[in-house]
Structures are given as C-alpha cells and as structure tokens.
C-alpha positions, -999 to +999 in steps of 0.1 A: -836-591+535-847-606+502-867-638+507-853-659+478-845-696+479-808-703+477-799-669+491-772-669+517-735-678+517-718-694+547-683-682+558-667-715+547-682-712+513-669-677+510-634-688+520-635-716+493-643-689+468-613-669+479-591-700+476-600-703+439-584-669+432-547-667+421-519-655+445-541-646+474-523-636+506-542-639+539-535-619+570-552-630+603-561-604+629-580-609+661-615-602+646-610-605+609-590-619+580-578-597+552-570-607+516-545-593+492-530-601+459-493-591+454-495-568+484-527-550+474-557-555+496-590-565+481-611-579+508-619-586+545-639-613+563-655-609+597-667-643+608-684-631+640-708-608+620-709-631+588-699-601+567-672-594+541-657-562+528-649-560+492-631-534+470-653-521+442-655-491+419-671-460+433-701-464+409-705-501+418-704-493+455-731-466+451-753-489+429-751-519+453-759-499+484-787-480+467-803-511+452-801-534+483-792-515+515-803-546+535-774-566+519-748-539+512-734-510+531-707-484+525-675-495+543-652-466+532-637-450+501-600-448+494-577-443+464-606-439+440-624-471+451-655-477+472-655-506+496-687-524+505-697-545+534-717-576+522-740-594+546-735-630+536-770-641+546-785-618+519-765-627+488-763-658+466-731-676+457-731-665+420-734-628+428-708-630+456-684-649+433-687-621+407-682-593+433-653-612+449-636-617+415-641-580+407-625-570+440-595-593+433-592-580+397-592-544+409-562-552+431-543-576+409-518-566+383-534-565+348-513-593+335-523-616+364-560-607+359-557-616+322-540-649+330-569-658+355-603-649+341-634-656+362-639-693+365-673-708+373 
C-alpha cells in the first residue's frame, strides 16, 4: 500500500460521499449495500472488508488495476463496463470522490448527470 499522509477513507466518509449524489437508491443485503440511480447499479459497499465496488469504463478499470494493484482489483466486467474493487485504506478522499462520481455518472441518465456536475 502507498505510504502517503492523508491516504485512507473510512466507511462513514464514503457513505457521506454517496449521500451527496443525486437520486441514489440504497439496497441493504446481509453483507453489503448496493447503490443505484434510477434503477441502474453503480456501486457496492462491504463494511466488513472496508472495500467498495465501483462501475468504471473498461479502460479505466484496466488502468487502475495496472497502476495500483494494492488498492484496486478487478471485480467483474458486464455490459461493456469494468467494475473495480477499491480498498478504502489505500485511497484518498479526492480520488475516491472522482471515481464514485464517475461510477454514478456512468449509470445516471445523461440529463441527470448534466444537472448534477461533480461538486467539491
């Protein structure tokens, strides 16, 4: 794992990031929570392992896993998208905010994404 100051996001902080996105629907399962926008899934959270799964483009999935396999791993590919597992201890809040927004944007209808650009 990278040894950088300020690296690491706690589960509660991740959930607050999710709460800032528009029209997020949560579904609770025994071991995880899934997140959707208008019925399209864009993410998962597994609190026990302090990991999240995020929808990305196939090229972004490959780049993330190649560049930092200690932080990112391939979850699966489906429908032309590549999902990544993100280890929260190895990522900073700014990068996770961008990846989470991108996951949401890939699932959201275009008009909704245009109405809700990434906010800092």
